[in-house]
Biopython code that builds the backbone (N, CA, C, O; Angstrom):
import numpy as np
from Bio.PDB.StructureBuilder import StructureBuilder

atoms = [
    (1, "MET", "N", (105.752, 141.338, 87.504)),
    (1, "MET", "CA", (106.810, 141.830, 88.369)),
    (1, "MET", "C", (107.949, 142.339, 87.481)),
    (1, "MET", "O", (108.358, 141.687, 86.520)),
    (2, "SER", "N", (108.438, 143.511, 87.835)),
    (2, "SER", "CA", (109.522, 144.096, 87.057)),
    (2, "SER", "C", (110.814, 143.315, 87.279)),
    (2, "SER", "O", (110.924, 142.527, 88.218)),
    (3, "GLY", "N", (111.760, 143.539, 86.426)),
    (3, "GLY", "CA", (113.066, 142.904, 86.575)),
    (3, "GLY", "C", (113.736, 143.281, 87.889)),
    (3, "GLY", "O", (114.361, 142.444, 88.540)),
    (4, "GLN", "N", (113.601, 144.550, 88.275)),
    (4, "GLN", "CA", (114.192, 145.013, 89.532)),
    (4, "GLN", "C", (113.554, 144.314, 90.731)),
    (4, "GLN", "O", (114.248, 143.913, 91.665)),
    (5, "ASP", "N", (112.226, 144.171, 90.698)),
    (5, "ASP", "CA", (111.543, 143.488, 91.795)),
    (5, "ASP", "C", (111.916, 142.009, 91.837)),
    (5, "ASP", "O", (112.050, 141.434, 92.918)),
    (6, "ALA", "N", (112.080, 141.401, 90.689)),
    (6, "ALA", "CA", (112.487, 139.998, 90.639)),
    (6, "ALA", "C", (113.877, 139.822, 91.250)),
    (6, "ALA", "O", (114.141, 138.826, 91.923)),
    (7, "ILE", "N", (114.756, 140.780, 91.017)),
    (7, "ILE", "CA", (116.100, 140.727, 91.607)),
    (7, "ILE", "C", (116.009, 140.877, 93.127)),
    (7, "ILE", "O", (116.704, 140.173, 93.861)),
    (8, "VAL", "N", (115.162, 141.783, 93.601)),
    (8, "VAL", "CA", (114.985, 141.960, 95.047)),
    (8, "VAL", "C", (114.497, 140.656, 95.665)),
    (8, "VAL", "O", (115.063, 140.193, 96.655)),
    (9, "LEU", "N", (113.455, 140.061, 95.093)),
    (9, "LEU", "CA", (112.905, 138.819, 95.637)),
    (9, "LEU", "C", (113.941, 137.697, 95.590)),
    (9, "LEU", "O", (114.105, 136.965, 96.566)),
    (10, "ALA", "N", (114.629, 137.560, 94.478)),
    (10, "ALA", "CA", (115.650, 136.514, 94.361)),
    (10, "ALA", "C", (116.746, 136.716, 95.397)),
    (10, "ALA", "O", (117.252, 135.745, 95.960)),
    (11, "SER", "N", (117.116, 137.955, 95.652)),
    (11, "SER", "CA", (118.147, 138.249, 96.656)),
    (11, "SER", "C", (117.672, 137.878, 98.061)),
    (11, "SER", "O", (118.427, 137.295, 98.840)),
    (12, "VAL", "N", (116.432, 138.213, 98.381)),
    (12, "VAL", "CA", (115.872, 137.883, 99.700)),
    (12, "VAL", "C", (115.828, 136.368, 99.874)),
    (12, "VAL", "O", (116.253, 135.852, 100.908)),
    (13, "LEU", "N", (115.320, 135.654, 98.880)),
    (13, "LEU", "CA", (115.223, 134.205, 98.977)),
    (13, "LEU", "C", (116.604, 133.554, 99.069)),
    (13, "LEU", "O", (116.803, 132.623, 99.850)),
    (14, "ALA", "N", (117.558, 134.042, 98.272)),
    (14, "ALA", "CA", (118.917, 133.487, 98.297)),
    (14, "ALA", "C", (119.569, 133.731, 99.657)),
    (14, "ALA", "O", (120.247, 132.851, 100.189)),
    (15, "HIS", "N", (119.367, 134.916, 100.216)),
    (15, "HIS", "CA", (119.940, 135.222, 101.529)),
    (15, "HIS", "C", (119.372, 134.275, 102.584)),
    (15, "HIS", "O", (120.113, 133.750, 103.415)),
    (16, "MET", "N", (118.065, 134.059, 102.550)),
    (16, "MET", "CA", (117.450, 133.168, 103.534)),
    (16, "MET", "C", (117.911, 131.727, 103.345)),
    (16, "MET", "O", (118.098, 131.005, 104.325)),
    (17, "ASP", "N", (118.095, 131.303, 102.106)),
    (17, "ASP", "CA", (118.592, 129.949, 101.857)),
    (17, "ASP", "C", (120.026, 129.784, 102.346)),
    (17, "ASP", "O", (120.405, 128.717, 102.828)),
    (18, "LEU", "N", (120.813, 130.833, 102.221)),
    (18, "LEU", "CA", (122.213, 130.785, 102.644)),
    (18, "LEU", "C", (122.343, 130.861, 104.162)),
    (18, "LEU", "O", (123.079, 130.071, 104.753)),
    (19, "ARG", "N", (121.653, 131.781, 104.794)),
    (19, "ARG", "CA", (121.790, 132.023, 106.238)),
    (19, "ARG", "C", (120.863, 131.164, 107.096)),
    (19, "ARG", "O", (121.174, 130.863, 108.248)),
    (20, "ARG", "N", (119.731, 130.775, 106.531)),
    (20, "ARG", "CA", (118.734, 129.959, 107.239)),
    (20, "ARG", "C", (118.376, 130.495, 108.629)),
    (20, "ARG", "O", (118.519, 129.786, 109.625)),
    (21, "PRO", "N", (117.912, 131.740, 108.693)),
    (21, "PRO", "CA", (117.515, 132.284, 110.005)),
    (21, "PRO", "C", (116.281, 131.539, 110.514)),
    (21, "PRO", "O", (115.461, 131.086, 109.714)),
    (22, "PRO", "N", (116.141, 131.408, 111.820)),
    (22, "PRO", "CA", (114.968, 130.710, 112.355)),
    (22, "PRO", "C", (113.661, 131.460, 112.058)),
    (22, "PRO", "O", (112.608, 130.840, 111.913)),
    (23, "GLU", "N", (113.734, 132.768, 111.971)),
    (23, "GLU", "CA", (112.591, 133.577, 111.556)),
    (23, "GLU", "C", (113.108, 134.891, 111.009)),
    (23, "GLU", "O", (114.197, 135.344, 111.362)),
    (24, "SER", "N", (112.312, 135.498, 110.143)),
    (24, "SER", "CA", (112.714, 136.773, 109.555)),
    (24, "SER", "C", (111.471, 137.459, 109.001)),
    (24, "SER", "O", (110.372, 136.904, 109.015)),
    (25, "CYS", "N", (111.675, 138.677, 108.515)),
    (25, "CYS", "CA", (110.563, 139.378, 107.877)),
    (25, "CYS", "C", (111.108, 140.208, 106.719)),
    (25, "CYS", "O", (112.269, 140.617, 106.707)),
    (26, "PHE", "N", (110.243, 140.437, 105.765)),
    (26, "PHE", "CA", (110.561, 141.212, 104.573)),
    (26, "PHE", "C", (109.559, 142.349, 104.506)),
    (26, "PHE", "O", (108.357, 142.114, 104.382)),
    (27, "LEU", "N", (110.045, 143.578, 104.587)),
    (27, "LEU", "CA", (109.197, 144.760, 104.510)),
    (27, "LEU", "C", (109.369, 145.412, 103.152)),
    (27, "LEU", "O", (110.491, 145.700, 102.736)),
    (28, "ASN", "N", (108.268, 145.645, 102.462)),
    (28, "ASN", "CA", (108.321, 146.303, 101.170)),
    (28, "ASN", "C", (106.955, 146.923, 100.905)),
    (28, "ASN", "O", (105.935, 146.237, 100.968)),
    (29, "ARG", "N", (106.937, 148.208, 100.611)),
    (29, "ARG", "CA", (105.666, 148.904, 100.355)),
    (29, "ARG", "C", (105.031, 148.519, 99.033)),
    (29, "ARG", "O", (103.872, 148.857, 98.792)),
    (30, "ASN", "N", (105.749, 147.829, 98.178)),
    (30, "ASN", "CA", (105.213, 147.440, 96.875)),
    (30, "ASN", "C", (104.337, 146.195, 97.029)),
    (30, "ASN", "O", (104.734, 145.089, 96.662)),
    (31, "THR", "N", (103.142, 146.398, 97.578)),
    (31, "THR", "CA", (102.241, 145.273, 97.776)),
    (31, "THR", "C", (101.651, 144.775, 96.461)),
    (31, "THR", "O", (101.181, 143.640, 96.383)),
    (32, "LYS", "N", (101.674, 145.605, 95.444)),
    (32, "LYS", "CA", (101.151, 145.191, 94.139)),
    (32, "LYS", "C", (101.911, 143.978, 93.619)),
    (32, "LYS", "O", (101.316, 143.063, 93.049)),
    (33, "ASP", "N", (103.210, 143.974, 93.814)),
    (33, "ASP", "CA", (104.024, 142.869, 93.297)),
    (33, "ASP", "C", (104.379, 141.832, 94.353)),
    (33, "ASP", "O", (104.465, 140.644, 94.039)),
    (34, "PHE", "N", (104.587, 142.250, 95.594)),
    (34, "PHE", "CA", (105.098, 141.321, 96.596)),
    (34, "PHE", "C", (104.024, 140.702, 97.485)),
    (34, "PHE", "O", (104.257, 139.641, 98.065)),
    (35, "ASP", "N", (102.865, 141.324, 97.610)),
    (35, "ASP", "CA", (101.795, 140.749, 98.433)),
    (35, "ASP", "C", (100.963, 139.818, 97.561)),
    (35, "ASP", "O", (99.815, 140.105, 97.221)),
    (36, "ASP", "N", (101.570, 138.717, 97.219)),
    (36, "ASP", "CA", (101.007, 137.742, 96.300)),
    (36, "ASP", "C", (101.024, 136.380, 96.999)),
    (36, "ASP", "O", (102.010, 136.054, 97.660)),
    (37, "PRO", "N", (99.975, 135.585, 96.876)),
    (37, "PRO", "CA", (99.945, 134.301, 97.584)),
    (37, "PRO", "C", (101.147, 133.395, 97.298)),
    (37, "PRO", "O", (101.660, 132.748, 98.210)),
    (38, "ASP", "N", (101.594, 133.343, 96.053)),
    (38, "ASP", "CA", (102.744, 132.492, 95.712)),
    (38, "ASP", "C", (104.030, 133.004, 96.364)),
    (38, "ASP", "O", (104.842, 132.216, 96.850)),
    (39, "ILE", "N", (104.208, 134.310, 96.371)),
    (39, "ILE", "CA", (105.405, 134.891, 96.985)),
    (39, "ILE", "C", (105.349, 134.714, 98.491)),
    (39, "ILE", "O", (106.353, 134.363, 99.110)),
    (40, "ARG", "N", (104.193, 134.952, 99.086)),
    (40, "ARG", "CA", (104.048, 134.733, 100.538)),
    (40, "ARG", "C", (104.384, 133.287, 100.893)),
    (40, "ARG", "O", (105.060, 133.032, 101.889)),
    (41, "GLU", "N", (103.917, 132.351, 100.087)),
    (41, "GLU", "CA", (104.184, 130.928, 100.342)),
    (41, "GLU", "C", (105.687, 130.643, 100.286)),
    (41, "GLU", "O", (106.216, 129.918, 101.129)),
    (42, "ARG", "N", (106.358, 131.203, 99.312)),
    (42, "ARG", "CA", (107.810, 131.001, 99.182)),
    (42, "ARG", "C", (108.556, 131.606, 100.372)),
    (42, "ARG", "O", (109.513, 131.015, 100.873)),
    (43, "LEU", "N", (108.123, 132.771, 100.818)),
    (43, "LEU", "CA", (108.748, 133.404, 101.976)),
    (43, "LEU", "C", (108.453, 132.611, 103.247)),
    (43, "LEU", "O", (109.357, 132.318, 104.029)),
    (44, "GLU", "N", (107.185, 132.269, 103.446)),
    (44, "GLU", "CA", (106.787, 131.562, 104.661)),
    (44, "GLU", "C", (107.441, 130.185, 104.757)),
    (44, "GLU", "O", (107.700, 129.705, 105.860)),
    (45, "ALA", "N", (107.710, 129.546, 103.626)),
    (45, "ALA", "CA", (108.407, 128.258, 103.631)),
    (45, "ALA", "C", (109.812, 128.400, 104.214)),
    (45, "ALA", "O", (110.416, 127.423, 104.657)),
    (46, "ARG", "N", (110.318, 129.624, 104.207)),
    (46, "ARG", "CA", (111.655, 129.908, 104.753)),
    (46, "ARG", "C", (111.574, 130.609, 106.109)),
    (46, "ARG", "O", (112.576, 131.121, 106.607)),
    (47, "GLY", "N", (110.390, 130.629, 106.701)),
    (47, "GLY", "CA", (110.213, 131.265, 108.005)),
    (47, "GLY", "C", (110.197, 132.775, 107.955)),
    (47, "GLY", "O", (110.543, 133.435, 108.935)),
    (48, "CYS", "N", (109.797, 133.332, 106.820)),
    (48, "CYS", "CA", (109.818, 134.779, 106.622)),
    (48, "CYS", "C", (108.399, 135.305, 106.447)),
    (48, "CYS", "O", (107.617, 134.747, 105.678)),
    (49, "ARG", "N", (108.069, 136.371, 107.156)),
    (49, "ARG", "CA", (106.780, 137.028, 107.042)),
    (49, "ARG", "C", (106.918, 138.271, 106.172)),
    (49, "ARG", "O", (107.915, 138.988, 106.262)),
    (50, "PHE", "N", (105.926, 138.525, 105.336)),
    (50, "PHE", "CA", (105.910, 139.719, 104.492)),
    (50, "PHE", "C", (105.037, 140.784, 105.137)),
    (50, "PHE", "O", (103.953, 140.493, 105.643)),
    (51, "PHE", "N", (105.523, 142.023, 105.112)),
    (51, "PHE", "CA", (104.749, 143.168, 105.587)),
    (51, "PHE", "C", (104.828, 144.280, 104.545)),
    (51, "PHE", "O", (105.914, 144.649, 104.098)),
    (52, "GLY", "N", (103.674, 144.806, 104.167)),
    (52, "GLY", "CA", (103.613, 145.896, 103.205)),
    (52, "GLY", "C", (103.567, 147.264, 103.860)),
    (52, "GLY", "O", (103.618, 148.289, 103.179)),
    (53, "LYS", "N", (103.472, 147.279, 105.189)),
    (53, "LYS", "CA", (103.456, 148.551, 105.931)),
    (53, "LYS", "C", (104.565, 148.510, 106.972)),
    (53, "LYS", "O", (104.712, 147.527, 107.698)),
    (54, "PHE", "N", (105.336, 149.574, 107.038)),
    (54, "PHE", "CA", (106.435, 149.650, 107.996)),
    (54, "PHE", "C", (105.929, 149.442, 109.424)),
    (54, "PHE", "O", (106.555, 148.733, 110.213)),
    (55, "GLU", "N", (104.799, 150.060, 109.749)),
    (55, "GLU", "CA", (104.265, 149.968, 111.111)),
    (55, "GLU", "C", (103.984, 148.521, 111.509)),
    (55, "GLU", "O", (104.246, 148.122, 112.644)),
    (56, "ASP", "N", (103.450, 147.738, 110.571)),
    (56, "ASP", "CA", (103.166, 146.328, 110.848)),
    (56, "ASP", "C", (104.458, 145.541, 111.053)),
    (56, "ASP", "O", (104.549, 144.703, 111.950)),
    (57, "GLY", "N", (105.438, 145.815, 110.229)),
    (57, "GLY", "CA", (106.732, 145.149, 110.377)),
    (57, "GLY", "C", (107.414, 145.525, 111.679)),
    (57, "GLY", "O", (108.012, 144.678, 112.344)),
    (58, "LEU", "N", (107.324, 146.786, 112.038)),
    (58, "LEU", "CA", (107.920, 147.246, 113.291)),
    (58, "LEU", "C", (107.268, 146.561, 114.482)),
    (58, "LEU", "O", (107.955, 146.120, 115.403)),
    (59, "ARG", "N", (105.938, 146.473, 114.465)),
    (59, "ARG", "CA", (105.230, 145.787, 115.553)),
    (59, "ARG", "C", (105.691, 144.332, 115.665)),
    (59, "ARG", "O", (105.897, 143.824, 116.767)),
    (60, "TYR", "N", (105.847, 143.678, 114.538)),
    (60, "TYR", "CA", (106.299, 142.281, 114.517)),
    (60, "TYR", "C", (107.696, 142.163, 115.134)),
    (60, "TYR", "O", (107.934, 141.306, 115.985)),
    (61, "VAL", "N", (108.612, 143.023, 114.702)),
    (61, "VAL", "CA", (109.986, 142.965, 115.197)),
    (61, "VAL", "C", (110.029, 143.262, 116.701)),
    (61, "VAL", "O", (110.699, 142.556, 117.455)),
    (62, "VAL", "N", (109.326, 144.288, 117.125)),
    (62, "VAL", "CA", (109.309, 144.640, 118.556)),
    (62, "VAL", "C", (108.737, 143.487, 119.381)),
    (62, "VAL", "O", (109.251, 143.177, 120.455)),
    (63, "ALA", "N", (107.685, 142.859, 118.886)),
    (63, "ALA", "CA", (107.087, 141.733, 119.603)),
    (63, "ALA", "C", (108.063, 140.559, 119.680)),
    (63, "ALA", "O", (108.143, 139.880, 120.703)),
    (64, "ARG", "N", (108.798, 140.325, 118.601)),
    (64, "ARG", "CA", (109.757, 139.210, 118.575)),
    (64, "ARG", "C", (110.926, 139.496, 119.510)),
    (64, "ARG", "O", (111.411, 138.585, 120.181)),
    (65, "ILE", "N", (111.379, 140.722, 119.567)),
    (65, "ILE", "CA", (112.478, 141.080, 120.463)),
    (65, "ILE", "C", (112.029, 140.926, 121.903)),
    (65, "ILE", "O", (112.799, 140.487, 122.757)),
    (66, "GLY", "N", (110.790, 141.285, 122.171)),
    (66, "GLY", "CA", (110.240, 141.178, 123.519)),
    (66, "GLY", "C", (110.140, 139.758, 124.026)),
    (66, "GLY", "O", (110.086, 139.533, 125.235)),
    (67, "THR", "N", (110.113, 138.779, 123.103)),
    (67, "THR", "CA", (109.988, 137.383, 123.515)),
    (67, "THR", "C", (111.333, 136.691, 123.631)),
    (67, "THR", "O", (111.407, 135.524, 124.015)),
    (68, "SER", "N", (112.388, 137.406, 123.300)),
    (68, "SER", "CA", (113.721, 136.791, 123.349)),
    (68, "SER", "C", (114.246, 136.704, 124.765)),
    (68, "SER", "O", (115.353, 136.212, 124.984)),
]
sb = StructureBuilder()
sb.init_structure("model")
sb.init_model(0)
sb.init_chain("A")
sb.init_seg("    ")
for serial, (resi, resn, name, xyz) in enumerate(atoms, 1):
    if name == "N":
        sb.init_residue(resn, " ", resi, " ")
    sb.init_atom(name, np.array(xyz, "f"), 0.0, 1.0, " ", f" {name:<3s}", serial, name[0])
structure = sb.get_structure()
């Protein structure tokens, strides 16, 4: 993982630790670096789902809004 990607991931994790949203999602097309079992586990431990495709993330968000 590049330094820039590490900063992105650290920022996402820090934001979730600070705000503690009940659920969230992280969309990033860089599946080479972010679609990794260890990273998914770290995100999911914070109630965050990873999506490598915008369409998948959009479907998730629309479905979640529909259940509110």
